[in-house]
Structures are given as structure tokens and as C-alpha cells.
C-alpha positions, 0 to 999 in steps of 0.5 A, a space after each residue: 905963602 899964596 897971597 890975595 892979589 888985587 889986579 882986574 881979571 881978563 875976560 874969559 869963555 863965559 859960554 865955554 865955562 857954562 856949557 862944558 863945566 856943567 857937563 863935567 860937574 855932572 859926572 863929577 858925582 859919580 866919577 872916583 877922584 884922581 890927580 891934578 896938581 895946580 898947573 899940569 898933570 904929572 905923566 902923559 894924559 894922552 896915553 893915560 886916556 887914549 892908549 898907545 893906538 892913538 893913530 887909528 885913522 877915523 877913530 873919534 874917542 872920548 874919555 872921562 877921568 876922575 882925579 884926586 891930588 893931595 899935598 901939604 906945604 909950609 906957609 912961608 914969606 916969599 923971597 927975592 933970589 936976587 936981593 936976599 938970597 940968604 935971608 931966612 924964611 919966616 915959616 907961619 905954619 902948614 897948609 893942606 891942599 886936596 883937589 878933586 877934578 874931572 876932565 873930559 877928553 876928546 880926540 880924532 885921529 887922522 893918518 898922521 895926526 891926532 887932535 886932542 881936546 881936554 876940559 877939566 872941572 876942578 873942586 879944591 880945599 885949602 886948610 891951615 893944618 892945626 886950625 879948624 875950618 877951610 876954604 873951598 872953591 868950584 869951578 871950570 879949570 883951564 882947557 887944553 888944545 893940542 896936537 900929536 903929529 907922527 914924525 916916523 914909523 916903521 913899515 907895516 908887518 903882519 899882525 904887529 902892523 906898525 911896530 914902532 912910531 915917534 911924534 911930535 906934540 904941541 899945544 896951549 893950555 888955555 886961560 879960560 878957567 876960573 882965575 877970579 873966584 871970590 869968597 865975601 867980595 875978596 879973591 881967594 888966594 891962587 891955590 884955590 883958583 880953579 884955572 891959572 889964568 895964564 896962557 901956557 905953551 908945551 911941546 915934546 916928543 912920544 914914542 911907542 915900540 911893540 915888543 910883540 903881540 902881547 906887550 909895548 914900551 912907551 915914553 914921552 918928554 914934554 916942556 911946558 912954558 908957564 905964562 903970567 896971569 892978570 895978577 902977575 902970578 906965574 907957576 914955575 915952568 915944567 918938564 916931564 919925562 914918562 917911560 912905561 910898560 904895557 902887557 895884556 894879562 887876560 883876554 880883556 885886561 891890560 896892566 902896565 907900570 910907569 915911571 913919571 917924572 916931573 921937574 918944576 921951577 918955584 912960582 913967582 908971587 909978583 914982581 914986587 914979592 919974588 918967589 914962593 920958596 915952598 913950590 918947585 922941585 922935582 918928583 918921581 912916581 911909580 904908577 901901576 895901571 890896570 885897563 879892562 876892555 868891557 866891549 862895544 868900544 868902552 875901556 876902563 882904567 885904574 891907576 896910581 901914582 905913588 911917590 917914590 923919591 923927590 927933591 922938593 924945594 922948601 918944605 913940601 909933601 906930595 901924597 899918593 894919587 889915584 885915577 879912575 877913568 872911561 874911554 869910549 871909542 866911537 867907530 
């Protein structure tokens, strides 16, 4: 069970939250929802928002994604693995969480370098199943800043150009989102906070291989090291693995199918209460996506993440995820 905490919060970027948050929230009213879990996105947000041609030098891209995520989990007492690993957990019910999120992504590509910034805005609802009423919150989630560096690419040939490339990715999820949202003067529990309040570092590798002028393979792997926030809460570290196939199905349409795998550790509530047993574990999604080129640099995207296998810790249920997005190439 996620509990209310009592420690003071850190200073955050007020101006950034107001300026960028207002822009994202204005778009939220017209963007269909899609996925965003409490700490990170399952799948590769770079491929989803920017496509496989991420190194077109001099190109500035802007993407806007609407996301919706839903899950259920048992409410139970935390446990300390070292002290009482064999003690039965006392369940007190189940809770359902729904998050709707809009994320603005901006990128600029040099010859071998692509700089990316992602700025999310979150709306969450949490309710105890079987009881009336619910709690909700809205605010700026944690922006991410990262870079992709092309480590290797095949020689430039004919119409295919560079047939294959491998990149390294590294960056930081900032603690600039809202992590001290309150209701009635009391801090909302952690799953209702828009941001995690922690500085998280991540890194990994990605690559693309063009099968022919109509189809390609792409994949990525990533590790995310989670930090601890001012309230001593820490989400579990995350490992992400993604593999996909993309093919043109018309003059303006592309279709792709991805396998998205996520493995996460349990969340630590604090040093005294230990870990939440109904967090963490692994899940595999199959994710079909359709992209449409509307011309003049505008591309629309629609995708779904469908859970097909999982080994989630404790009592959890993850639902299908929907994503709708637009990407605009500024030439």
C-alpha cells in the first residue's frame, strides 16, 4: 500500500512547470489518451515519436503524444525482505489507477548526434475497488533529457542510404515534476503524484536494419537506475527490451509490430516500512502501430500495447494501452 508521507519537498522549476505544463494541458483536451506507467514508458519513446530516421542532419522534430494507462493492484502492508520475508501479507482490498498523459517531444539531429527533450503532463485517478468515490490529481510529470550517439553505421549505398546503424543512448529523468500534490492540506499518496520526485539515470543501445526499401527491423535495450525522492520513496530499477518490424503498406501508410518487454524491481516505500510487495515484476506486450503521412512534414500515429504474458510481483493486473500521436518535421 502506498502511504502518505511527511517529509519536506525539494525546490522545483516553477517557471518550467507553468510554461510547459500549460502548453501540454491545452493539448490534452483534444489528444486521445495512451500509456504512461508510474515511473517510465514501456517501449521505446524515440522510435514511437520520431521513427527510425532519427539522424537526418539538421532536422528539428516536434511530437505530441496522448497516452492512457490503467492497472489494478492489491492494497497490502509493506514488507521488509531481510526481517520478515516469510510473513504473510495482510491485504485490505484492491485499488485501480488510471493515468492520462500528454507528452511533448522535441529533437534536433546533427550528423551523428540527436538531442531529445520530453515534457509530460499527467492526470491521474485512484479509487478503491468496491467503494464509492475516488481521488484525482493533475500536474507536470518529470521531463527527460537525453542524447543518441551513432556509434557505427554501414556505408552509404544507393537508394537505401545507410542500411544499418547502432547507437548509444543516455540521459536523465529530472525531478522537476509535481511530487508534493496535496488535498485538504495533506500530501496525496505516491501513486497520485504526477512526478516521482527523484533524479533517475538511464542508458542503453538501439539499432536499425533496412531489409529493403519497404521494410526494416529495429530494436533497443535500456536500463534505468531510479533515485530516491524527498519522501524516501524509490521506484524499482527498470530494464527495457524492444524489438520491432516496420513495413510500408501504401504510399502514405506504414505498419509495424513490436514486442515490448519490461522488468522492474519492487518499490521501496521508505527505509522503515521496506518494500511494497504488489509492485515490480515483468510484462511482455505486443504492440501494433499504424503511421500515416499527411504531407508537409506531418505524420499521425496510432498504436496499442497488448499484454500477452507477465510475471508481476504480488497481486497486480496491467491493462491494454492506447497511444495516439502527431509528429511534425520542421525542415
